[in-house]
N, C-alpha and C positions, 0 to 999 in steps of 0.2 A: 504494500500500500504506500502510495506517495503522500508525503506530508509537505508542509510549507517550508521545511528545512532542507528539502531535497532539491529545490530549484533556486536559481539566482533571484535575489530580492527584487531587482529592477524589472525582470520579466514577470514576476508574480504580481507586483504592484500594478503594472500596466494592464495585465489581464483582468485583475480584480476591478480596476477603475472602469474598464469597458463594461463589465457586468453590473457595476453599481449605477451607471448612467440610467438604467431602466428602473432602478429601485429607489434612488435617492434624488431629492429635488435640490437644485442649487439655489441658495438664497439670493434675493435681488441685490443685496448690498455687497456681494463678494467682489464684483468688478471694481469697487471703489475703495476697498479696504486694503491696508498693508498687512503683511504677515507677521509683523513685529516692529518694535520701535527702532530696530537696527536697520530697517529697510527704508529706501527713499521712495520707491514706487510700488504700486500694487503688482501682483503677478501678471505676466503677459501671456501665459498659456491659456488657451480656450477651455481646456478640461482641468484646470487647476483644482477645483473643488473635489472632483471625483478622484484625482490622484492623491490629494491630501487625505481624503476619507479612507481610501484603500491603504495608504501608508499607516494611518492611525490604527486601522483594523489589524494590520500585520504586527505593529508594535505592541498592541494590547495582547495579541495572541502570543507573542514572543516573550514579553516582559511582565505580563499581568500577574496579579492585580497591580495596576499602575494608576496614579492620579493625574489630574489635569496639570498640576504644578510641575511635576517631573516631566511630563510630555512637553510643556512649554519650555522647559530648560533644554530638552533635546532638539526642539525645533527653533531654538534661538540662534543668535549669531553674534558676531563681534561688532560692537558699537564703537565708533571712533570717539576719541576724546573731545570734549566740548570746549577746550581752552582755545584761545585765539591763535596760538602758534603751533598747535597740534603736537606738543612735546610729550603729553601724557600718553601712556600706553593705552591701547583699546581695552575695553571691559566687555564682559559677556552681558548681553541683553536677552531676556526671555522672549519667546515667540508669543503670538497673539492667543490668549486664553479663550477669547470669544469664538474664534474659528475652531479651536480644538473642542470646546464644550458643545457647540452646535452640531459639529460633525459626529461626536460621540452620542448625542441625543438622537440623531437620525439613525445611527447604527443600533441604538437601543430599540427604536421603533420597529426596525427590521428584525429584532431579536437576535442580532449577532453578538451583542455586548450586553452585559448586565452590571449593575452597581453592587459592589460588595461593601456593606456598611463599614465605614471607617478604614477601608483598605484601598478604594479606588474602583476602577473598572476592570472586568475580566471578560474573556471571551466565553460565549455559551457553547454548548455542544453543537447547536445549529450553525454557529459562526465558524467553529473549527471544521465542521463537515463542508461548509461552503469553501473555505480556504483550501482544504485538502482536495476537493473536487477540481477547483481551478488549477491547483498545482499539478494535478494529474494531466490536465489538458495542456498546460504549459510544457511539461516534460515531454509529452508526445510531439509537440511542435518543435522542440529544440533539436538541433542536429549536432549533438555532441556525443562522441563515442564513450566518454568516461561516465556519462549518466545513463547509458543504456541498461545497466544492471538493475535499475529501479523500475524499468518499464514492465 
């Protein structure tokens, strides 16, 4: 049986994002919002919302139970110093918690993720089955001889 650990993350996220386009609605405000205070512009990808939601589903399945705060740290980036001469070193800035929270709420509505009291979010059995099913399809589409033993 193929699991999400058997395929490359980028291929899995891309395939899950395509499947989520049918199940998850993109909020109207997404095209105007930045992904964190360390960014200057909103994302330029057309399918940003679905890719981020797929990435969140994979991270929750891999690291769960995990909270919004820790996910915001993982999706953050380096923020330039705010002094006039830019001599201070860059600091870490967290990613947008609103984007993460709304995406996780949509995944909860699809019953892929559930809230664990006091621990954060974790993937459900249905969410794990969804990821493993997509991973099986991704593995069959890959043309890599070292991964044929899983097929």
